[in-house]
N, C-alpha and C positions, 0 to 999 in steps of 0.2 A: 552155200553162197548163191547158187543158181536160183533157189526158191526166193531168196530175198530180192534178187535182181528182178524177178518177174512179179513180185508181190504175192506169190502163192505161199500158203502156209508150209512150214518146214517141220514135219513130224519129228524128225531126229532132234532138231533144236528144241521142240516141245518136250520130248522125252527127257532131254538133259535138264531143262528148266523144271519140269515136273519132279524129277528125281532129287532136286536140291531142297525142296521144301514140301511140296504138295503131297508127296508119297507118305509122309509121316501120318497124315490124317485120312487120306483118300486111298491108301494102299497101293501095292504094286499094280501097275497097269490101270489104275483107277478103280480097283475092286476093293473098296473099303471093307475091312473086317469088323469095324466098329459100328454098331447099329445107329448111333447118333450122327454119324458122318455119311453123307451120300456116296453111293457108287457112281462114278463118273464114266466108267468104261462103256463104250458103245453109245454114249449120249450124242445127240445131234450137235454138230460143231457150232452152228449159229446160236443154239441155246446156251452152250458153255460161254461163248464170247459175250452174249447179252448179260448173263449173270455176273461175269467178272467185271464188265463195264459198270453194272449197277452196284456191285459191292464197292468198287473203287470210288464211284461218285457219291455213295451213301444212299442212293435210291433204295437199295436193299440193305437195310441196316444189319450189320453183324460185325462187331469190333474185331474179331479174329480175322475174318475174311477181308474186311476193309483194309486192315494192316498189310496183309499179303498182296491183295490186288493193287494197292497203291504203288507197289514196287514194279508192277508189270507194265510194259509198253503194249500198244495195240498189237504189234507183231508177236510179242510173247503170248498174248491171249490167244491169238489165232493159231500159233504153233502148238500151244498146250491143247487147245480144242481139237486140232488135227490129230495129235497123238492119242489123247484119250478116246476120241471118237472112233479111232481105228482099232481099239483094243476089244478083245472078246470079253463080254460081261459074264461074271460068275453068276450062276443061277441062285435065286433066292428060294424061300419056302414059306408057306403059310403055317401057322401054328395051331389055330383054334377052329375046329370044324364048324362049330355053331356060328362063330363070327364070319368065317369064310363064306358060308351060305348067304348071310345077309349082305356081306360085301360084294359077292357076285351079283346079287339082285340089283344093288345100287349101281355097280360098275357097268353092268350090261344093259339095265333097263331104266335106271334113275327112279324117280318117284313122281308120277304125273300129278298126283293130288297136291303135292307141295311144289310143283314146277321145278323139280330137281332133274336136270338132264343126266343122261347116262354118261359116265366117264369115257366109255368106249367111243362115243361120238367124236371126241377130240384126240384122245390118246390111243385110239384104235383097239379093236377087240383083244389083241394080244399084248397091248401095252407098249407097242413100238413107237407110238406117237406119230406126229406128222412133221418131218423136217422143216425147220425155219418157222414153224408155227407153235407146235405143242411138243413138250419133252417126252422122251422115252421114260416109261415108268416101270416096265416089267422087271421083276427081280429086285426092286429097290427095297432097302431095309424098311420094315413096317414102322419102326420107331421114328425114323427120319420122315417118312411120308406123313405119319400122324402129326408130328411136330409142325410140319409145314402147313398142313390143312388147318390146324389150330391157329397158327400164326396168320393165315389168310382170314379165317373166320373172326378172329379177335382184333383184326385191323393192325397187327404188328407188321406183317409182310404186305406191302402195298404196291408191289411192282407188277401185279396182274389183276386188274379190276374184275375181269371175268371170273377168275378163281376166287376172289374175295366174295363175289355174289353167290357163287355156288357153295362155297364152304360155309357161308352164313346160314345155309339151310340144313346143315348137318349137326347132329348132336354128338357128344363124345363117343357113345357106343358105335354109332354109324361111322365115325371117323376111324376108330380102331378096326372096324370090320372091313372097310374099304382098303385101309392100309395093309391089313393082313392078306386080303385077297390079292392085292397088287404084288406083294412080296412073292407070291407063288406063281405069278403069270410068267409064261414062256412064249 
């Protein structure tokens, strides 16, 4: 109650709301065990709120998430974000040594000849991201990351023009490589 009165997020209320529906896909504490569903644990709160708002409005199209987000109030979104943001993320792991090497080159150095910036420039060298600007990526499921990069590249996901421009410069193999590398970041 005190959190609501001050306008501050209430992680306990967020945990309760998260536990009613979100946990089924995003796992206990936001640590999804399903490679197609993102891990939300330790994600920046502002990023979670932005995505929920954009799911609700349809700016980020996803019929499943739009249905769930449409049921949330602004306070619910902030509370859920406070809860999952405070959770410890489970580590991920890379799977393909050859791809990881290519992924590391792209993540850390980009590709100047194709004007492809290094992912680390925005998402930080260890994948922690920059709060309120760029999401945390470290340990994210490779399948999920790859699907999002493809969605940006193919114009399906339009809620980040800068990511659409970057992903447009990546081929399928490079997307798989970067996604695999990100999965193993700590």
